[in-house]
C-alpha positions in Angstrom: -28.9 -11.5 12.4 -26.6 -11.7 15.4 -22.8 -11.0 15.5 -20.8 -14.1 14.4 -23.9 -15.7 13.0 -23.5 -17.8 9.8 -25.8 -16.1 7.3 -27.5 -18.7 5.0 -27.7 -18.1 1.3 -31.5 -18.2 1.4 -31.8 -15.6 4.2 -29.5 -13.3 2.4 -31.1 -13.8 -1.0 -34.5 -12.8 0.4 -33.2 -9.3 0.9 -31.9 -8.9 -2.7 -34.3 -7.8 -5.3 -31.9 -6.5 -8.0 -29.6 -9.4 -8.8 -27.1 -7.4 -10.9 -23.6 -6.9 -9.3 -24.6 -3.3 -8.5 -27.9 -4.4 -7.0 -26.4 -7.0 -4.8 -23.8 -4.5 -3.5 -26.5 -1.9 -2.8 -28.7 -4.4 -0.9 -25.7 -5.6 1.1 -24.7 -2.1 1.9 -28.2 -1.3 3.2 -28.2 -4.4 5.4 -24.8 -3.6 6.9 -25.6 0.1 7.5 -28.9 -0.8 9.2 -27.2 -3.4 11.5 -29.1 -6.3 10.1 -25.8 -7.7 9.1 -23.7 -7.2 12.2 -19.9 -7.0 12.2 -18.5 -10.5 12.4 -21.4 -12.1 10.6 -20.2 -14.9 8.4 -21.4 -14.7 4.8 -22.2 -17.6 2.5 -19.7 -18.5 -0.2 -19.9 -16.7 -3.6 -21.0 -19.9 -5.3 -23.7 -20.7 -2.8 -25.2 -17.2 -3.0 -25.0 -17.2 -6.8 -26.9 -20.5 -6.9 -29.6 -19.1 -4.7 -29.9 -15.9 -6.8 -29.6 -17.8 -10.1 -26.7 -15.6 -11.3 -23.2 -16.4 -12.2 -20.5 -16.6 -9.5 -18.7 -13.7 -11.2 -21.7 -11.4 -10.6 -21.5 -12.0 -6.8 -17.7 -11.8 -6.9 -18.0 -8.4 -8.5 -20.4 -7.2 -5.8 -18.1 -8.6 -3.1 -15.2 -6.7 -4.6 -17.1 -3.4 -4.2 -18.0 -4.2 -0.6 -14.4 -5.2 0.1 -13.1 -1.9 -1.5 -15.2 0.1 0.9 -14.1 -2.0 3.9 -17.6 -3.5 4.5 -16.5 -7.1 4.3 -13.2 -9.0 4.7 -11.9 -12.4 3.8 -10.3 -14.2 6.7 -8.8 -17.4 5.4 -10.6 -20.5 6.7 -13.2 -18.3 8.4 -14.4 -17.2 5.0 -15.9 -13.8 4.3 -17.3 -11.8 7.2 -18.9 -8.4 7.7 -16.5 -5.7 8.8 -19.0 -2.9 9.4 -20.5 0.2 7.6 -18.6 1.7 4.6 -15.5 3.6 5.4 -12.8 5.5 3.5 -9.5 3.8 3.0 -7.1 4.4 5.9 -3.4 5.2 5.2 -2.3 2.8 8.0 1.4 2.9 7.1 1.7 6.6 7.1 -0.3 7.2 10.3 1.7 7.3 13.6 1.6 4.2 15.8 1.9 4.3 19.6 0.9 6.9 22.1 3.8 7.7 24.4 1.6 9.6 26.9 3.7 12.7 26.9 6.9 10.9 27.6 8.3 11.5 24.1 11.6 13.4 24.3 13.0 12.8 20.8 10.9 12.4 17.7 13.0 10.6 15.0 9.9 9.3 13.1 8.9 12.3 11.0 11.3 13.2 8.2 10.0 16.8 8.0 12.0 19.9 7.1 13.5 21.9 9.9 11.5 25.1 10.2 14.7 27.0 11.0 16.1 26.1 7.6 13.1 27.1 5.5 13.1 30.4 3.5 10.8 33.2 4.6 7.5 33.5 2.7 6.6 37.1 3.1 8.1 38.4 -0.1 7.0 35.3 -2.0 3.4 35.6 -0.9 3.4 39.3 -1.9 4.7 38.3 -5.3 2.0 35.6 -5.5 -0.7 38.1 -4.7 0.3 40.1 -7.8 -0.4 37.1 -10.0 -2.2 37.9 -13.3 -5.9 37.1 -13.3 -6.2 37.2 -9.6 -9.6 35.9 -8.5 -10.5 34.8 -12.0 -12.6 31.7 -11.7 -11.1 30.0 -14.8 -8.9 27.0 -14.0 -5.2 27.5 -14.4 -3.3 24.2 -14.6 0.1 26.0 -14.1 0.9 29.7 -14.2 3.3 31.1 -16.7 5.6 32.2 -13.9 5.8 28.8 -12.3 6.2 27.0 -15.7 9.1 29.4 -16.6 10.7 28.6 -13.2 10.6 24.8 -13.5 10.9 24.1 -17.2 14.7 24.3 -17.3 15.1 22.0 -14.3 13.1 19.1 -15.8 15.2 16.1 -17.0 13.1 15.8 -20.2 10.6 17.9 -22.2 7.0 17.0 -21.1 4.0 17.5 -23.4 2.0 19.0 -20.6 2.3 20.4 -17.1 0.1 20.9 -14.0 0.6 22.2 -10.5 -0.8 20.0 -7.7 -1.3 20.2 -4.0 2.0 18.5 -3.1 3.9 15.5 -4.5 1.8 12.8 -3.0 -1.4 14.3 -4.4 0.3 14.3 -7.8 1.2 10.6 -7.5 -2.3 9.7 -6.2 -4.0 11.5 -9.1 -1.8 9.8 -11.7 -2.3 6.4 -10.1 -6.0 6.9 -9.9 -6.0 8.0 -13.6 -4.0 5.0 -14.7 -5.0 1.9 -12.8 -8.2 0.0 -12.0 -8.7 -2.4 -9.1 -6.6 -5.5 -9.6 -4.0 -3.9 -11.8 -0.4 -4.9 -11.1 2.0 -2.0 -10.2 5.7 -2.4 -10.0 7.3 -0.5 -7.0 10.6 -0.5 -5.3 11.0 -2.6 -2.2 11.3 -1.0 0.3 9.6 2.3 -0.7 7.8 5.2 0.8 4.9 4.2 3.1 2.6 6.7 1.5 3.1 5.2 -1.9 2.1 1.8 -0.6 -1.0 3.3 1.1 -2.0 4.9 -2.2 -1.7 1.7 -4.1 -3.6 -0.3 -1.4 -6.4 2.3 -1.4 -6.7 1.8 -5.2 -6.8 -2.0 -4.8 -3.7 -2.5 -6.9 -1.5 -5.6 -6.7 2.0 -4.6 -5.8 4.9 -6.2 -7.5 8.1 -5.5 -5.4 11.3 -4.6 -7.2 14.6 -5.2 -5.5 17.0 -2.3 -5.6 20.7 -1.6 -5.1 22.7 1.7 -4.8 21.9 2.7 -8.4 18.1 2.1 -8.2 15.8 -0.7 -9.2 17.6 -3.7 -10.4 17.0 -4.5 -14.1 16.7 -8.3 -13.6 14.0 -7.7 -10.9 12.1 -5.4 -13.3 12.4 -7.9 -16.1 10.8 -10.7 -13.9 8.0 -8.3 -12.9 7.3 -7.4 -16.5 6.4 -11.0 -17.2 3.3 -10.5 -15.0 2.0 -7.7 -17.4 1.9 -4.7 -15.0 0.1 -1.5 -15.9 2.5 0.9 -14.0 6.0 1.3 -12.8 6.1 3.7 -9.8 9.5 4.7 -8.5 11.4 7.4 -6.7 14.1 9.0 -8.8 16.3 10.6 -6.1 16.9 10.6 -2.3 14.8 7.5 -2.3 12.7 6.9 0.8 13.8 5.1 2.9 17.2 4.0 1.4 18.5 7.3 0.2 19.9 6.2 -3.2 19.5 8.2 -6.5 18.8 6.7 -9.9 22.0 6.6 -12.0 22.1 7.5 -15.7 23.3 4.0 -16.5 20.5 2.4 -14.6 17.8 4.7 -16.1 18.9 3.6 -19.6 18.9 -0.1 -18.7 15.4 0.2 -17.2 14.2 2.2 -20.2 15.4 -0.6 -22.6 13.3 -3.1 -20.7 10.3 -0.9 -20.5 10.4 0.1 -24.1 9.6 -3.6 -24.9 6.5 -3.4 -22.7 4.4 -0.6 -24.3 1.4 -1.0 -22.0 3.5 0.1 -18.9 3.4 3.7 -17.9 6.2 5.2 -15.7 5.5 7.5 -12.8 8.6 9.1 -11.2 8.3 10.6 -7.7 10.8 13.2 -6.7 9.8 14.0 -3.2 12.7 16.2 -2.1 13.4 18.4 -5.1 16.2 21.0 -4.7 17.4 19.6 -1.4 19.1 16.6 -3.1 22.9 16.4 -3.4 22.8 15.1 -7.0 20.5 15.6 -10.0 18.6 12.4 -10.7 18.6 10.6 -14.0 15.1 10.0 -15.5 13.5 7.2 -17.4 11.6 10.1 -19.1 14.8 11.1 -20.9 14.5 7.8 -22.8 10.7 7.3 -22.8 9.2 10.9 -22.5 5.8 9.9 -24.0 5.3 7.2 -21.3 6.8 8.9 -18.3 5.3 11.4 -15.9 7.5 13.1 -13.2 6.0 14.4 -10.0 8.3 16.9 -8.1 7.4 18.2 -4.7 8.7 21.5 -3.4 7.3 21.4 0.1 10.4 20.1 1.9 12.6 22.8 0.4 10.3 25.8 0.5 7.7 25.1 3.1 5.0 22.5 3.8 2.3 25.2 3.9 2.8 25.9 0.3 1.5 22.4 -0.4 2.9 22.5 -4.0 4.1 20.0 -6.5 4.4 20.0 -10.3 3.6 17.2 -12.7 5.2 17.1 -16.1 4.5 14.3 -18.6 2.4 13.0 -21.6 -0.5 15.3 -22.5 -3.1 12.5 -22.2 -2.0 11.5 -18.8 -1.7 15.0 -17.4 -5.2 15.7 -18.8 -6.6 12.7 -16.9 -5.2 14.0 -13.7 -6.6 17.5 -14.4 -10.1 16.0 -15.1 -10.0 14.1 -11.7 -9.3 17.4 -9.9 -12.4 19.0 -11.4 -14.4 16.8 -9.0 -12.7 18.8 -6.1 -10.6 21.8 -6.0 -10.2 22.1 -9.7 -6.8 23.9 -9.7 -4.0 25.0 -7.4 -4.1 28.5 -6.1 -2.4 30.9 -8.6 -1.2 32.9 -5.6 0.7 29.9 -4.2 2.0 28.9 -7.7 3.5 32.3 -8.3 4.8 32.5 -4.7 6.7 29.3 -5.5 7.9 30.8 -8.8 9.3 33.7 -6.8 11.1 31.4 -4.5 12.5 29.3 -7.3 14.0 32.3 -9.1 15.1 34.5 -6.1 18.9 34.3 -5.7 18.8 34.8 -2.0 16.3 32.0 -1.5 18.4 29.7 -3.7 21.4 30.3 -1.5 19.3 29.5 1.6 18.1 26.2 0.1 21.6 25.3 -0.8 22.6 25.9 2.8 19.7 23.9 4.1 20.7 21.0 1.8 24.3 21.2 3.2 23.0 21.2 6.8 20.7 18.2 6.2 23.6 16.3 4.6 25.9 17.1 7.6 23.3 15.9 10.1 22.6 12.6 8.3 26.3 12.0 7.8 27.2 12.8 11.4 24.7 10.3 12.7 25.7 7.7 10.1 29.3 7.9 11.0 28.6 7.5 14.7 26.4 4.5 14.1 29.1 2.9 11.9 31.5 3.4 14.9 29.0 1.3 16.9 29.0 -1.4 14.2 25.6 -0.4 12.7 26.1 0.2 9.0 23.8 2.5 7.0 24.1 3.3 3.3 21.9 6.4 2.7 23.7 8.8 0.3 21.0 11.5 0.3 17.8 12.6 1.9 16.4 13.3 5.3 16.7 9.9 7.0 18.7 6.7 7.6 17.6 3.1 7.0 19.0 1.3 10.0 19.3 -2.5 10.3 18.2 -4.0 13.6 18.2 -7.4 15.1 14.4 -7.3 15.7 12.0 -4.5 14.8 9.7 -4.8 17.8 12.5 -5.0 20.3 14.1 -1.9 18.8 10.9 0.1 18.9 10.2 -1.0 22.6 13.8 -0.1 23.6 13.6 3.4 22.1 10.0 4.0 23.3 11.0 3.2 26.9 13.5 6.0 26.6 11.1 8.5 25.1 12.3 8.1 21.5 10.2 7.3 18.5 11.3 6.1 15.1 9.4 4.5 12.2 9.1 0.7 12.0 10.8 -0.5 8.8 8.0 -2.9 8.0 5.8 0.0 7.0 8.0 0.6 4.0 8.3 -3.0 2.8 6.3 -5.3 0.6 8.4 -8.3 1.4 10.3 -7.7 4.7 13.5 -9.7 4.5 15.7 -8.1 7.1 14.4 -5.9 10.0 15.1 -2.2 9.9 13.9 1.0 11.5 13.7 4.4 9.7 15.4 7.2 11.5 14.6 10.8 10.5 17.7 13.0 10.6 16.4 16.4 9.3 15.8 17.8 12.8 18.7 16.3 14.6 20.7 18.5 17.0 24.0 19.8 15.7 25.5 19.4 19.2 28.2 16.6 19.0 27.4 15.4 22.5 23.7 14.9 21.7 24.5 13.2 18.5 26.8 10.8 20.4 24.1 10.0 22.9 21.5 9.5 20.0 23.8 7.2 18.1 24.6 5.1 21.3 20.9 4.7 22.0 20.1 3.7 18.4 22.9 1.2 18.5 21.5 -0.3 21.7 18.1 -0.6 20.0 19.6 -2.1 16.9 21.1 -4.9 18.9 18.1 -5.6 21.1 17.0 -9.2 20.6 13.5 -10.5 20.2 13.5 -12.0 23.7 12.3 -8.5 24.8 8.9 -9.1 23.2 
């Protein structure tokens, strides 16, 4: 079969011996892997192939869903369904960097990573971790006693169960994987973290965008989405990416009232910045502890090489996440867990984290004030970034790239992209006022760049 060839139902049916959904998917996978179905080949309609195989259209549709999930086929509107190529893993396209500046990059404002100069030292912490009880014991430890003691008092509600994970996003991914099946509807803030959208896309979830304001997700938007019978509400509780708001206690209570009337909806709260936030976040878990799991990351405050997060929530849900991990690593290193426990309880480290939070706040505020002076308003109250409105996203990116500066396109963070933005990382900004002045001036220029530059 040649590329772009229209494959007839009869020709395809001749290669399919097992007409179950699984059998159809297996036969198709073999044809695509071998090259007999080349990329671009147009496939027959579900109904036409079902008629040739004498099976129901739902059987073929189920097989097509498996092939689509593994990126072997794609539906292209009027062109119908075509072959994409051999199976591949889902690609986190939003999170991955776009553009290669060929070494001309002079200022990276795309990655909202911690400043290494503001991170605490790890030597004493790792030595403490190496003294963890049951060192090199092969039994799985969901969370060490030391780490549990260090985090328990900081949790906004009392979970039934806990587990340590390899970072906040791994915790979110495990919970989503444990909770939803392909096609499930998931409510999520709009805009939200690009990684969260990538996770939901990889799981074939249908995203229901929830409008937000300065206090968090808007109750009326959540109420409308609940009418569509979602399975999950995934939101960030503080220093929200990319808008920088923190959930208020009043808003958490209002949302909990609505969610209480929807017993099939589970809540996953993502706290990606932990101790670096200016304010403690309210939690829906305070009101619905048996249906809420909170994932808290410690990487930005204590070091990305620790790769540590903690999940606290309902016992059944945490157990599902633990079971999924048994297919891979099984548990998080006890050495790293107790190293984090040392950092969380060491007074000197606590003071250093407080100082880092202050410095990050000053950098974000300094740039925001300068942008406001150029007529570019931003509203981030916390976090390591600014959500900057622009006249045209593409023009802003081109204007900055031409001057060796990279930022993140705002469209990556949005489900429904109403007004163009760019996301500007502020965590590694220079503290030099002159450099900040120049940076703000350049960003303001990019913000006003019109779409005639395309």
